[in-house]
Phi, psi and omega in degrees: 000151182287158177254128185242140166255116184254115183253126180182199183268084182269036182274136177230091179218184185288350181259003184225146172274170175299131185257170180302319183301325182285320182282313184292320181298321179295320180291321178293323177296324177297333179276358176105359178284146170270122185235121174258134186251144175202132012225157187249007182286143176288331180282132180298321179293313180293329177296317178295319178296322177296320177298315180296316180300313182292327177297308183290337176284328191245344194298334181281342186248348180267156181270331182203153177247125177258127187236112173294129187235121179244180189261347184257232184300321183296344174300324180291324174300314182297322179296310182298314184289325179292323181287327173296319178298321177296313183300319184262013171057046175251125178301139179225152182230108173287135173255113192274104186247351185273122180295340180257018179299325177303323176293323178295323178301323179283320186282328183230065186296322182290311178300319180299315180298320180295326179282303196276329181289333184262003180287151173300318173195152173255132181256127176241136179274002182218148174294330177305308180287327177303312181292321180297316181291320178296325179292340176263010174092010178264120182241354175273062188223139183229138179271118171227111186291159169302155190228155173227164173260101193300329181301339182274001186242107180275117181286132178206113174273136180238127178299147184259088174271301167255147187275118181239099187273142174234133178233127181227112180186172170285146174282096183217147185300328182291341180263000172048056181295336179301329181299323180299318179294319179295324177295315178301314181299315181296320178298315181291325179296332178274006175090013181270142169283117185211146176226163181218128171245132180241121184246128175152162179278162176272107186273325186221020181093001182293334182301318179300318180295321180294317178296321178296320179295317179299317179294318180298320182275350178074034178245151179259125179239137176272105177263117184263345191075190179291134178233143170300153183307313181302328182287317180284335173296319176294321179296329181299335180295340181265006183233162184227357174218135177253128178245141180232115193251012193296150173279324180230145177200161180238271178221073189295126180296325181299325178289318176300320179297317178299319178297319180293328183279347178103004180277121173300137185255132169241118189224154167294142184268056185257158173052238183274000185299318178295343177274340178265316183248123174269112188304127178084353182250302179234022178167178177235138180243141179228162179296153180304126175075005185271093183297316181300319181292322179292319176300316180298321179295316179297316180293328176299318178294320181293318186278345180233082184301327180294318177298315180300316181292320179296319178296316179300314182294318180294324179294321177298318178299317179296320180298330179299333178288350179259003180297143181302327179296337176271316188282331186304323182296327178294318178293317180299319180297315181295315183286345179270347184275000000 
């Protein structure tokens, strides 16, 4: 089996959720690959130094370098590491995880070309990014979706008598957590019994703003902080609607997980979401930031139990396509070429 150096955000602290590098590397190791991870430092400077150290320690002995690629600061990590791989003639594969990467392609065309044109292949977890990259002239790109281990997700549809909302994401401005609180407030103002649980770490200070908004609006929100997957999966049994409020998105694993667990999803229709959720079939999509539309979607599920159940069942079927037993063959094929 091949030896891989996997470069990405391998940070595990109270400000970060489980990342792609942590889940995918464990699955690849189960398949027999040797996987070296970098970097795990909380400091951005030390994280970059860790990546450089691991590159020079491993580049002569690994077969390929896998690089998680995002659209903001981590884009610079991907640029530096990909160019080092080019200089030392090590094949590298960017894994495209940033929902705002299409904007980065426009804003940084030269850096983008240097990274993506010279890659052995670019891996995208969404059709959204596949189409965006092809429209910019990149054809060395392969679609491999984000993955879950389906056996760990017990499907359970729950009738919506009282509205019990669940939100799972990092508290970050790009995920617009304030919208969830505004949705709860609007539901209660209309006389609905509704509750909201928000699960996730505080990534950029947004949690304080969200708590202030809840206090200002006079609503009670259950803030759990960061939870391990088994804990929030268990918590999901006490909820009946999953809301996703993000401004930008790609192929969020938390939404796939909610679909697997049986929670009907109401999401903003941004980025890759329309490629993941078919509106009215396996979820509901609303315009970015549109509180009234999200409230209307939630009430539609409550008032039409058959629709809610059909959406839940169709979403579970779609989630089955993301099971590791399905996705693993795609990774093995790419890594074997």
